[in-house]
Legacy VTK file of the C-alpha trace (Angstrom):
# vtk DataFile Version 3.0
C-alpha trace
ASCII
DATASET POLYDATA
POINTS 59 float
-10.747 -2.052 0.435
-9.465 -0.054 3.411
-9.524 -3.096 5.671
-7.601 -5.158 3.113
-4.904 -2.519 2.622
-4.496 -1.870 6.351
-4.573 -5.558 7.250
-1.532 -6.764 9.181
-1.980 -10.243 7.699
-1.799 -8.937 4.128
1.256 -6.830 4.985
2.935 -9.871 6.554
2.155 -12.066 3.540
3.438 -9.458 1.103
6.574 -9.022 3.211
7.144 -12.788 3.293
6.686 -13.050 -0.477
9.059 -10.121 -1.070
11.631 -11.817 1.171
11.183 -15.068 -0.758
11.579 -13.251 -4.080
14.717 -11.498 -2.856
16.204 -14.761 -1.565
15.614 -16.533 -4.867
17.028 -13.623 -6.857
13.755 -12.573 -8.493
14.070 -8.890 -7.697
11.494 -7.960 -10.331
8.744 -9.667 -8.346
9.829 -8.013 -5.112
9.980 -4.551 -6.696
6.590 -5.049 -8.374
4.931 -5.995 -5.080
6.451 -3.018 -3.286
5.320 -0.708 -6.087
1.804 -2.185 -6.187
1.336 -2.000 -2.408
2.638 1.576 -2.297
0.165 2.526 -5.044
-2.690 1.049 -3.022
-1.591 2.994 0.070
-1.167 6.192 -1.949
-4.641 5.815 -3.466
-6.159 5.171 -0.045
-4.515 8.263 1.428
-5.566 10.386 -1.554
-9.179 9.328 -1.089
-9.020 10.190 2.620
-7.572 13.628 1.869
-10.177 14.525 -0.758
-13.072 12.960 1.123
-12.746 15.344 4.061
-14.563 18.147 2.246
-13.529 21.736 1.713
-12.155 23.113 4.968
-10.419 26.172 3.490
-11.783 29.492 4.736
-14.052 27.988 7.376
-13.094 30.025 10.435
LINES 1 60
59 0 1 2 3 4 5 6 7 8 9 10 11 12 13 14 15 16 17 18 19 20 21 22 23 24 25 26 27 28 29 30 31 32 33 34 35 36 37 38 39 40 41 42 43 44 45 46 47 48 49 50 51 52 53 54 55 56 57 58
């Protein structure tokens, strides 16, 4: 999943589709894709943050 989310090809395809949606006036599709991709990135970053283990108080 990490490789798919961080893939430059996927980001380019999503960007091209968002541009197409914006050019045709379908802003709902463009906003949905931006929201969906941002949720995937947020979930990936949340998993990285919680997967690091408890580092509080370890001096």
